[in-house]
N, C-alpha and C positions, 0 to 999 in steps of 0.2 A: 405552782409553787414559788415564793417569795421572790426565786434567783430569776426566773424565768420572767416575771410579772415585772419584774426590776427592770431588766434587759431589752422589755417589750416598749418601755418609759424612755429608755437611752437608743437609739438603734448606733449600732454600730459596725461597721464591715467585719472586724474579726472580736469572736467573744471564746475566751479561755476560761475554762474552771480549775483551778490548781487545788487537788485534795492532798491536806497535810500530812495526813498519816494518824495513825490510831484507830483503827478500822473494828479492832478485834478486843475482846475483853472487857470486862465488868459491868458493859450493859447484856440484857437479856439475849438478843438474837445477832451476834457476830456474823452468824451463817447467812442471815438475808440480809446485812448490810453488804458482806462479800458479793452476795447473787445479786442483788443491785448495780452494785457498780461494775460488775464485770455483763453488764447487757448496756446499752446507752442511755446511761442517766438523765444527760440533759441533753433531747435530739437537738444539734445545730449549733451546738458548742463542742468547742475543743477541749479534754478532759486530759490532764496532766494529776497521775499518780503517784504520792510520793510517801516513803517507806518509815513508819513511825517504829520505838523502840519495842512496842506491843508485839506489831507483825515482825519485828528483828528476834525478839522471843520466840514466838511460834515456830517460825522456820527454824528456827537452833533444835527447838525440841524435838524435832522430823528428825534430826541427827544423832543428839546427845541428850539421853535424858537426863543429864546429870542437872542441867537448868529447870526441870519440873518444880523441884522446890520455890525459887525466885518466881517462876512466872505462876503458877497456881497464887501466889501470895496476892499479886497483884493485878488479877483478873482473867489467870488463863483458866481457872475451874471454869469459870462463866463462857468459854469461849469452846470449850471440852463440851461442857452441857447441850451447847446450841448445836453440834453436831451428832448428838445425843449419845455421848460416849461420858462415861463416870468419871470423874477427879479421882486419881489415886488416893491413896492416905501417902504422903510423900516420906514418909519414914520406913514404909517398905517397897524395896527394891521391885518385888515381882508385882506390885501393882503398877508402880510407875512404868516399866516394861508396860505390861500387859495393856497401859490407856495408850501407850506411842504406837504399839500395831493397831487396837482400834481405832485411832485416830488417821493413822495413814490409811486405812482401809478406808472410815468416813468420809475423806477430803476429798472430795469432787478434780478429777485435773484440770479442769476451767479455774477454779479457786488456785489448785496451787501452780498454775502457770501465772496468774495474775498476781499472785505475793511474791514469786520470784522474779517476775518485771518490774517489780516496783524501783521505782527512782531515788536518788538522795537529793535533788539540788534540782531546781528550774528556775531561769534565769528567762525574766522577761523587762526589759528598759532598764529604769534603774533600780528593780527588785529582785532581789533573789529569794526563794522561796524554798524552804526547808523544814525540817521537822522540828529540831529541838534547837539550833544555834551553829555558830561558828566561834574559832578559837580567834582569840586575838593574835594578831602578826601574822597569820596563816595568809596567803592568798585560798581565795576559793576554790580554784581547781586542784588545791594540795590537801583540804582539808580532809578528815578522815572520815570514814562512816560512822566510825564509835561518838566522834562527837558529832556530825550531823545529827543523831539519833538519838544520843543522850548528854551532850554538854546541858548544865544548868547552872550555876551562879557563875561561874567563870565570864561566861556570855551575858548573863543578864546585868553584871555588873559593869560591864566594861562600856565604855565611852568610845572605845576608837569606830573609825571608819574601817566597815569590812569592803569597801569598794561598792557596794550595792548595799541598799536598804534589805535589812532581812526581814520576813513576814516569817512568823513562825508559830506555831503551836506549845504542846508539851509541858510546859508551864500554864497552871489553872490559874486566872485570876479573875476578878468579880465582873471586869469590863475590858473590853480591850487596852492594851496599855500602848503609848505611841511615847517611842522615844527619838533622839536623833538621828540612832543608828536600827533602828528596830522598830516591828510593829510587831505585836502578840495577840493573838486573838482565839487563846484556847479558855472557852467559857465554862470550861468541865461539863460537858453536854448529859453525861453518864450519869451523873449527880442533879445539875442542877435543870437541866431539861432546857439549857438555852444552849442552843447551838448560831455561832457566830460568823458571819462572812465580809469579807474587806474587798468592797467591790474601788476598782482602780480604773479611770477613766482620765486620758490624759495628766492633768496638774490636780485631778480632782481625785480626793479619797473620800468613803463612805462606808457605813457598815449597814447591815443586815443581821436580823438574829430571826428562828423561831421562839 
């Protein structure tokens, strides 16, 4: 694995991997991704798992079937398929309710525990890791879950100092995007096949990609 190989060339006392979220939807094997993450994906590394907006909608669907049309529109159908559940016709309430019941039955307890335990932000040194970003003028400790999982233009266009350099995903770019106050590393793996990792070691920054 690329991360393990890179770490072998740069031995450090503490190795932390922060996963920025969006483990489900769109790709063909959401279940397989969660299976992998609930094990020890990188032995010898500390793992921190953040919640993305796609995990947020999946969890919401378990309690509120009204979110089905929106979730299906941006990839929830693929997540359901991966668990052996037929996506509903979102014009039919009975189908939505049936799909929700089937999904609840098909979702392994360890997957549900994993999803419910996802964090919204993780701070290491000068960096704050978050799925989507932060709202300008709000201290990190007072940011809302909605903004940290869903914000886009207000964050991307801001030149404000957020107190830490934000490392985020959520918004797809052709290559990593480095600004004075943020580093975006979402290169759209579900569509491009390119998954990007930012390595932070002391004052050094470098990128790995598959």
